[in-house]
KEDREN-507398 format. One record per residue: residue in one letter; x, y, z of N, C-alpha, C in turn; residue number from 1. Coordinates in nm, 2 decimals, decimal comma, always signed. Layout:
# KEDREN-507398
+------+--------+--------+--------+--------+--------+--------+--------+--------+--------+-----+
: code :    nc1 :    nc2 :    nc3 :   cac1 :   cac2 :   cac3 :    cc1 :    cc2 :    cc3 : pos :
+------+--------+--------+--------+--------+--------+--------+--------+--------+--------+-----+
:    a :      X :      Y :      Z :      X :      Y :      Z :      X :      Y :      Z : NUM :
...
+------+--------+--------+--------+--------+--------+--------+--------+--------+--------+-----+
This chain:
# KEDREN-507398
+------+--------+--------+--------+--------+--------+--------+--------+--------+--------+-----+
: code :    nc1 :    nc2 :    nc3 :   cac1 :   cac2 :   cac3 :    cc1 :    cc2 :    cc3 : pos :
+------+--------+--------+--------+--------+--------+--------+--------+--------+--------+-----+
:    x :  +0,08 :  -0,12 :  +0,00 :  +0,00 :  +0,00 :  +0,00 :  +0,09 :  +0,12 :  +0,00 :   1 :
:    x :  +0,05 :  +0,22 :  -0,08 :  +0,13 :  +0,34 :  -0,09 :  +0,11 :  +0,43 :  +0,03 :   2 :
:    x :  +0,21 :  +0,51 :  +0,07 :  +0,20 :  +0,60 :  +0,18 :  +0,12 :  +0,73 :  +0,13 :   3 :
:    x :  +0,02 :  +0,76 :  +0,20 :  -0,06 :  +0,88 :  +0,15 :  -0,03 :  +1,00 :  +0,23 :   4 :
:    x :  +0,08 :  +1,01 :  +0,31 :  +0,11 :  +1,12 :  +0,39 :  +0,12 :  +1,25 :  +0,31 :   5 :
:    x :  +0,18 :  +1,25 :  +0,20 :  +0,19 :  +1,37 :  +0,12 :  +0,06 :  +1,42 :  +0,07 :   6 :
:    x :  -0,03 :  +1,33 :  +0,03 :  -0,16 :  +1,37 :  -0,01 :  -0,24 :  +1,43 :  +0,11 :   7 :
:    x :  -0,23 :  +1,37 :  +0,22 :  -0,30 :  +1,42 :  +0,34 :  -0,25 :  +1,56 :  +0,38 :   8 :
:    x :  -0,12 :  +1,58 :  +0,36 :  -0,06 :  +1,71 :  +0,39 :  -0,11 :  +1,81 :  +0,29 :   9 :
:    x :  -0,13 :  +1,77 :  +0,17 :  -0,19 :  +1,86 :  +0,07 :  -0,33 :  +1,90 :  +0,10 :  10 :
:    x :  -0,41 :  +1,81 :  +0,15 :  -0,54 :  +1,84 :  +0,19 :  -0,54 :  +1,93 :  +0,31 :  11 :
:    x :  -0,45 :  +1,91 :  +0,41 :  -0,44 :  +2,00 :  +0,52 :  -0,40 :  +2,14 :  +0,48 :  12 :
:    x :  -0,31 :  +2,15 :  +0,38 :  -0,27 :  +2,28 :  +0,34 :  -0,39 :  +2,35 :  +0,26 :  13 :
:    x :  -0,46 :  +2,28 :  +0,18 :  -0,58 :  +2,33 :  +0,11 :  -0,68 :  +2,38 :  +0,21 :  14 :
:    x :  -0,70 :  +2,31 :  +0,32 :  -0,80 :  +2,35 :  +0,42 :  -0,76 :  +2,48 :  +0,48 :  15 :
:    x :  -0,63 :  +2,50 :  +0,51 :  -0,58 :  +2,62 :  +0,57 :  -0,59 :  +2,74 :  +0,47 :  16 :
:    x :  -0,56 :  +2,71 :  +0,35 :  -0,56 :  +2,82 :  +0,24 :  -0,69 :  +2,85 :  +0,19 :  17 :
:    x :  -0,78 :  +2,75 :  +0,16 :  -0,90 :  +2,78 :  +0,10 :  -1,02 :  +2,78 :  +0,19 :  18 :
:    x :  -1,01 :  +2,71 :  +0,30 :  -1,12 :  +2,70 :  +0,40 :  -1,20 :  +2,57 :  +0,38 :  19 :
:    x :  -1,27 :  +2,54 :  +0,49 :  -1,34 :  +2,41 :  +0,50 :  -1,44 :  +2,39 :  +0,39 :  20 :
:    x :  -1,53 :  +2,49 :  +0,37 :  -1,64 :  +2,48 :  +0,28 :  -1,59 :  +2,46 :  +0,13 :  21 :
:    x :  -1,49 :  +2,53 :  +0,09 :  -1,43 :  +2,52 :  -0,04 :  -1,37 :  +2,38 :  -0,06 :  22 :
:    x :  -1,29 :  +2,34 :  +0,03 :  -1,23 :  +2,20 :  +0,02 :  -1,33 :  +2,09 :  +0,02 :  23 :
:    x :  -1,43 :  +2,10 :  +0,11 :  -1,53 :  +2,00 :  +0,11 :  -1,62 :  +2,00 :  -0,02 :  24 :
:    x :  -1,64 :  +2,11 :  -0,07 :  -1,71 :  +2,12 :  -0,20 :  -1,64 :  +2,05 :  -0,31 :  25 :
:    x :  -1,51 :  +2,08 :  -0,32 :  -1,42 :  +2,01 :  -0,42 :  -1,42 :  +1,86 :  -0,40 :  26 :
:    x :  -1,41 :  +1,82 :  -0,28 :  -1,40 :  +1,68 :  -0,25 :  -1,54 :  +1,61 :  -0,28 :  27 :
:    x :  -1,65 :  +1,68 :  -0,25 :  -1,78 :  +1,62 :  -0,28 :  -1,80 :  +1,61 :  -0,43 :  28 :
:    x :  -1,76 :  +1,71 :  -0,50 :  -1,78 :  +1,71 :  -0,65 :  -1,70 :  +1,59 :  -0,71 :  29 :
:    x :  -1,58 :  +1,58 :  -0,65 :  -1,49 :  +1,47 :  -0,70 :  -1,55 :  +1,33 :  -0,67 :  30 :
:    x :  -1,60 :  +1,31 :  -0,55 :  -1,67 :  +1,19 :  -0,52 :  -1,79 :  +1,16 :  -0,60 :  31 :
:    x :  -1,87 :  +1,27 :  -0,63 :  -1,98 :  +1,26 :  -0,72 :  -1,95 :  +1,21 :  -0,86 :  32 :
:    x :  -1,84 :  +1,27 :  -0,91 :  -1,79 :  +1,23 :  -1,05 :  -1,75 :  +1,08 :  -1,05 :  33 :
:    x :  -1,68 :  +1,04 :  -0,94 :  -1,64 :  +0,90 :  -0,93 :  -1,77 :  +0,81 :  -0,93 :  34 :
:    x :  -1,87 :  +0,85 :  -0,85 :  -1,99 :  +0,77 :  -0,84 :  -2,06 :  +0,76 :  -0,98 :  35 :
:    x :  -2,07 :  +0,88 :  -1,05 :  -2,13 :  +0,88 :  -1,18 :  -2,06 :  +0,79 :  -1,28 :  36 :
:    x :  -1,92 :  +0,80 :  -1,28 :  -1,84 :  +0,72 :  -1,37 :  -1,86 :  +0,57 :  -1,34 :  37 :
:    x :  -1,87 :  +0,53 :  -1,21 :  -1,89 :  +0,39 :  -1,17 :  -2,03 :  +0,34 :  -1,20 :  38 :
:    x :  -2,12 :  +0,44 :  -1,21 :  -2,26 :  +0,40 :  -1,24 :  -2,34 :  +0,35 :  -1,11 :  39 :
:    x :  -2,28 :  +0,38 :  -1,00 :  -2,35 :  +0,34 :  -0,87 :  -2,31 :  +0,44 :  -0,76 :  40 :
:    x :  -2,40 :  +0,44 :  -0,66 :  -2,37 :  +0,52 :  -0,54 :  -2,25 :  +0,46 :  -0,47 :  41 :
:    x :  -2,18 :  +0,54 :  -0,39 :  -2,07 :  +0,49 :  -0,32 :  -2,08 :  +0,52 :  -0,17 :  42 :
:    x :  -2,02 :  +0,43 :  -0,09 :  -2,01 :  +0,46 :  +0,06 :  -1,87 :  +0,42 :  +0,10 :  43 :
:    x :  -1,81 :  +0,50 :  +0,19 :  -1,68 :  +0,48 :  +0,24 :  -1,69 :  +0,47 :  +0,39 :  44 :
:    x :  -1,64 :  +0,37 :  +0,45 :  -1,64 :  +0,35 :  +0,60 :  -1,50 :  +0,35 :  +0,65 :  45 :
:    x :  -1,48 :  +0,43 :  +0,76 :  -1,35 :  +0,43 :  +0,83 :  -1,38 :  +0,43 :  +0,98 :  46 :
:    x :  -1,28 :  +0,43 :  +1,06 :  -1,30 :  +0,43 :  +1,20 :  -1,36 :  +0,56 :  +1,26 :  47 :
:    x :  -1,36 :  +0,67 :  +1,18 :  -1,41 :  +0,79 :  +1,23 :  -1,55 :  +0,83 :  +1,18 :  48 :
:    x :  -1,59 :  +0,78 :  +1,06 :  -1,71 :  +0,82 :  +1,00 :  -1,75 :  +0,73 :  +0,88 :  49 :
:    x :  -1,87 :  +0,76 :  +0,83 :  -1,92 :  +0,70 :  +0,71 :  -1,95 :  +0,81 :  +0,61 :  50 :
:    x :  -1,90 :  +0,80 :  +0,49 :  -1,93 :  +0,90 :  +0,39 :  -2,01 :  +0,83 :  +0,28 :  51 :
:    x :  -2,13 :  +0,88 :  +0,24 :  -2,21 :  +0,83 :  +0,14 :  -2,23 :  +0,93 :  +0,03 :  52 :
:    x :  -2,23 :  +0,88 :  -0,10 :  -2,25 :  +0,97 :  -0,21 :  -2,37 :  +0,90 :  -0,29 :  53 :
:    x :  -2,48 :  +0,98 :  -0,30 :  -2,59 :  +0,93 :  -0,37 :  -2,60 :  +1,01 :  -0,50 :  54 :
:    x :  -2,59 :  +0,94 :  -0,61 :  -2,59 :  +1,01 :  -0,74 :  -2,72 :  +1,08 :  -0,77 :  55 :
:    x :  -2,72 :  +1,19 :  -0,84 :  -2,84 :  +1,26 :  -0,89 :  -2,85 :  +1,23 :  -1,04 :  56 :
:    x :  -2,97 :  +1,23 :  -1,08 :  -2,99 :  +1,22 :  -1,23 :  -2,95 :  +1,35 :  -1,30 :  57 :
:    x :  -2,86 :  +1,33 :  -1,39 :  -2,80 :  +1,45 :  -1,46 :  -2,86 :  +1,45 :  -1,60 :  58 :
:    x :  -2,92 :  +1,56 :  -1,64 :  -2,97 :  +1,58 :  -1,77 :  -2,87 :  +1,66 :  -1,85 :  59 :
:    x :  -2,83 :  +1,60 :  -1,96 :  -2,73 :  +1,67 :  -2,05 :  -2,81 :  +1,74 :  -2,16 :  60 :
:    x :  -2,75 :  +1,86 :  -2,19 :  -2,81 :  +1,94 :  -2,30 :  -2,78 :  +1,87 :  -2,44 :  61 :
:    x :  -2,88 :  +1,86 :  -2,52 :  -2,85 :  +1,81 :  -2,66 :  -2,90 :  +1,68 :  -2,69 :  62 :
+------+--------+--------+--------+--------+--------+--------+--------+--------+--------+-----+
């Protein structure tokens, strides 16, 4: 398994620079894109919390 320390440090720096709401908005949009590409809702469980992403129906123009 790869060490994710650098990535976690980058998230911490983004929180300090951009603020909680902006970082969580980016993370939520990224998780939503992943769920849409997978074609299914996703749920992540860890020792501190459960994060669920429920896909919305997206209507494309055209």
